N, C-alpha and C positions, 0 to 999 in steps of 0.2 A: 204450124200453123199461128195465125196472126191472131192477136186479143181482139176479142169483141164478146159483144153483149151473153154470146151464146156461150163461148169458151171458156170465160172466166171459171176458174173453180172457186177461187176466194175473193170477196169485196169486203174490202180495208175501208173501213169509212171513219168520221168524226173529224177530230183536231189533226190541222197542218198551220206550220209556221215557216218561217225564213229563222234560221239560225244563224246569230252571227257570232264567232267565236275565236276571242284572241288569241293569241299563242303567252304561255304564261310560264315563266321560268320559277322552277322552285326556288322558293324565297324562305329565310327564316322568319318564323311566327306565323307561319301558314296562311289561311286565308284573311285573320285578322291583321294582317302588315300590308296585305294589297289593297283592302276598302278600307282606307282612312280618311273622314274628310277633311279637308285642305292640303290632301299630301298628291304630288305626281307620283304615277308611278309606270315606271316604263315597261313596256310590253312589247311583244313583239306583232309582226302581220297578222291580220283577219282571216277565217276563213269564213266563208259565207257557204250554207249550206240546208237542206231542208230540212225542217224538224218536226215534230210531233208524231201521233201515233199513227197517222194516215201513210204519211212518207216513212217511217223509222220502220214501223214493220210491214208494210207495204212492203218497201221496195227490196226488204231483207229476204221476205217471202218470194217477189220476183228471184233476188241473187239464187234463192234457192231449189228452184226450178218449179214453183207453183205459177199458175196461170193466175194472175191477179189485177184485179180492178180497183182502181183507188177513185174514192168520192171524198173529196174535202171543198171549200169555199175558201177562195180567194177574192182580192178587192180588183178594179180595174188599174192599179198603182204598179209603179216598178217593181217594188217587193214579190206582189201577186205575179206579173210577168218573169221575174226571174225565179217562182218556184216554179213555175210551168215549163220553162227553159231547164233547169235542171233535170224535173220528171222526165223530160224528155231524151235526155243525156242519158238517164240511167234506163230507159226502154221507149223504143220509140213511141207505146199504145200506150203508156201509162196514164199521160195526161187525160187521155181522152174522154175521161168520166168525173172529170175535176168539174165544179159551178163557180161560173165566173157572175161576181155582183159588181157590175161596173163603177157602182157608185158607192162602195164600200171600200175602206181600208183596210188591208191585208194583216193579217198575224205576226207579230217578229218578235224573237228571244234573244236577249245578251245573255251568250253563256261563261259565265265565269270556273273556269276549269283548270284551276291549275297541278301537277303532277300529285299521283298520292295520296290525293285530297276527294272526295267527293265535289261534283259541281253545285254550283248557285246559279238559278237562272233568274233574270229580269224578264219581266214576259208581259206582252199586251196583246189580247185577245180579238180585237179584231173581228174580221168575219166570223169566227167560230162564236159568237156570240148571237148568230142571226141563223145560224144552219139547225134547221125544223127535220121533222120526220118528212112530212110534204117534200126535202129535198131529196129523197132516197124514194123512187118510185118502183112500183113492182117488176114494169119490165125492165130495170136495172139488174134484178136482182137472176133474171131468168138464167137458167143454164148452172148457177152457181152451187156451189153444195156449203159453204161457211160464209156468213156473216161475223166480219170482226169491228168492232164500233170501241173508241179508244178516246180516253180522256173527257169524257162529260163535266167533271167539276170545273175546267176551263174552258166552258161551254154555256151562254145564258139560258139558253131556251130550255138547255137540258134538264138542269136540276131546280128552275123556279118553278113555281104551281105546281108541289111536290114532286116533282120527276114526271107529269103527264105525258108530256111530250116525248122523253126517252122511253117510258113503256109505250106510247102509241109506234115511234120506231120498231122499238125489238119485239114487241109483237107482232108487225109487220112481216120482220124477214122471218120468223117463227114460224107463221103461219102460210108463207111459203115455201117450207119444208126445210129450211137450210137450216145447219149447226150455228147455233149463235154464240159469241165470246164477247166478252167483254173486259177493259182494261180500265183502271182509272189513272185518277192523280191525285198529288195530295192538293187540298184548297188552300188557297189562303187565309188563316185565321182572320185577318183584319178585312178581309172581302166579302160579297154577300155569296158566296160559293160556302166561307168557311160558318158561317149562319146557317146554312141550311140544315134540316131533318134528312140527315144520311140515314139514318135505320131505317125512318118510313120511306125512304123512296127505294133505297135497296127491298124494304120486304114488299114495294110493289113490281120493281124490276126485276128482282132475281129468277122468278116464276118461269120468265121468257129469255133465259141466261141458261146455258147448256154448260158453258167453260167459264167459269169467272177469275181474272188473274192481276189481281191488285198487289202491290207490295207492300210487307211488313207494317210501315207506317203510315201508308196510307190509310189502311183498315183499321189500325189501331185509333189513329186520330177520328174515323169515324163512326167506330161502333163504341170506343171505350175513351171518350176526351178526357177525364179528369185523368186516367192512368197514362193517358198520352203524355200529358203536361205536367202530371209528378215524374214519369220514367225520362222526360225530357230537360225536369230541371237539377233531376242527380245527375243527370250523362253531363249538364255543363256545356251541352253542346256541340257533343263529342257521337258518336255512330251510335243510333238509339236501340240497333240491332245488336248492341251488346247485353241488353236487358232481356233479349227474347230467350224462350225456352221450347221445350218441347211441349209441358201442358199450356201455354200460354198459345200457342200456334193451332194447338188440337183444339182449344177453348174456342180463338175465335173462329176456327173451320165450321168447327159444329156448327156456331150459328147462323153461319152462311147458306151451311145445307138447310138446316130449319128455314131459312126463308126461300128455298125453293130451287136454288140451283143444284149441279149434276157434279161436278168438280170443281173444290175451290183448287186454284195455285198461288202460293204466298211466295212473289219475288224476293230472295231473302239478300241481295246485294253478294259480298262475297261470298257468303255462306252456304249458297246456294238456292234452290227452288225446292220449295216442301209443298206436297200437294195431297190433299185427303178426297176421297169420293163418295158419291152416296151408296150406301148398303141396298136402296132399293133398286132391284134391277128395273123395274117399271119404270122409272125416273131414266135411268141407264140408256134403255131401248128409247124413250121418246128424246134421245139428244141430237135427231134430226139427221141430215143425209152423211154425215162421219158418225154417226152412232156404232158401239164398237159391235162386231157380227154376235150376232146367238150364240155361235160356237165358242168365243170368249170372253161372255160377257161376265160371266165368273172372276177372272182374271182382273177386272175394271171392279170389281164390283169390294165396298168397303175397305177401300185401301190406304195406307199412311205410309207416306213414302219421302226424302228426301236426297235428292242429286247433288253434292258436291259438288264444287267450280271445278274445273281444269286448270292446274297452273299457266299462267301467263306473267309477261311483263306488261303492267294496265301502264298506256301511254293517258286514255282519258275516257270517260264511264258515259258519257252524254247517249243516250238510245240505247243501254244494256238492256234496259229491260223490257225496252222494245224487242230487240234480236232476241231474247231469250224468250219471247212471248213468238216471231215467228218460228224460231227452232220447234216449240212445240205445236203450233199451229202445221205445220210440214209435217211433223210424224204425225197427227192425226189424218191429214188429209192422203197420209201413204198408209194409213190404216194400220200402224207398228204397233207392237203391244206398247202397255204404258212407260213400261221399265224405258224402254229403247225411245218410248217420244220424249220423256223427261231428261235423258243425257242427250239428246240431239236440242233441247233447249237449254241448256246449261252450254254446250258445246257451242253452240251462236253466239249465248252470252260472251264466251271469253274471248271468241274472235274478234268479236265488236269492240272489244276493250283494247287492242292491240292496237287501234289507229285514235286519232282527236273529234274524228267526224262522226255520225250516227250508225253508218252502215258501210261506208269503203271496207270495214275490215272483214266481210260475211264474203266468205267463197262460195263457190259452186258445191252443190249436194255431193258430189262425189270425191272434191277435194275436203270435203268436213268429214266423210264417212270415213275417208283412209286417213285423216290424223285422228279421230279417234279409235279408228283398228291398228294405228304404230304402236300403242302403247304411253300414249299421253297421258302423264301423271294428272291427279288431280289432290286437290286440297282435303285436307280433315274438317269435316264442320266444327265452328269453335262454339258454337251454341250448346249450352246445356242440354241433353236430350236422356234426362234417365230411362231405363229399360229398355232405350232402341238398341241395337244390334246392326254392323255392319253385312252384309249379305257379297261375297264376293263375286256370285254366280253373275250380277248386274250390276255389281261397282255402286252400289244406292247403301243408303241406311234403312233400315226399316222398324215401325213400332213392334211393342208390344202386340196390339190389339192388330196390325196387319199380320202378325209371323201365327197368332192364332187363327186369324182367319183364312189363310193361307194353308192353313193344317198340317 
């Protein structure tokens, strides 16, 4: 079946850009030896690929067998034409839902991605700053079951005015009966997005979000800025996740659930994916077209689980979180249990980091399933999880709270 408005299962909207990724070999001194004022550093050829949530999560969903419609905004410039061409190369119909604003310039990123080091991104927002709720029409959602929106902190219209435009957009998708999912990006502290009142924006928008999927550092910055700064100073520029633990994750998730979302999924990088769900079954049943079936609603209610990462040799981390989200959404769209949905999420994320770009490492669904069933080893989470226990039946970690509710 060809992709059309009627046949798309998932609509992925929001931020899109052109990623320019130079090849950088391992260097002594890490990233600090690469970005040095006045120093010329020799690097390899550059890879140009689509980036941002629309391309990364959307194309990954497409590769995982989900009929997907992409709705991002590009300009009429060379970068915009390149993005449309690359989307067509990934799927003949994938560019059909894209919005082209001829007089604007396209967003792009320069991704500094050395081996064995998390990436640094230099980003120009371009047309993403003018994306509005009116760019997504109700007829664009017809026939779909899920609406995913990504990276509002990198889209000016979405966070200015207290997030009213973001609320209007999510309300439109929710009102159309779709399951609504939302991803974030960490704001630049020195930009307008970093000065926005994110707790207020989240309180306004999360009642319209069924599954909220930020990373740990993003949500810590938004909800606990003082703690974020203190932990960042203590880490001295190292991985902030080293300071995460079970109680902090649970506290953050409880705050987000209290704002109105049904499911919180926090991306933890190499430590895996943490999920906590509402204990309110009525809220879970109101999750739209992908809501858990009434017969299994108890298996989604009041859960707290962590899926550890599968073992891989990492080449790059660009798009890893987006592809993890794609695995999670694909599991939901297929009606899988929560535990399986989480394992597919981390499996997709693991495949992503085996390639330098954002999506070429993502296999077809059948190949991913076969790899997961082949005895693919996973890493134990390195985070302190007091009171948690490993469940061999599903290869996940569960909190005491989860074990008590499951009885």
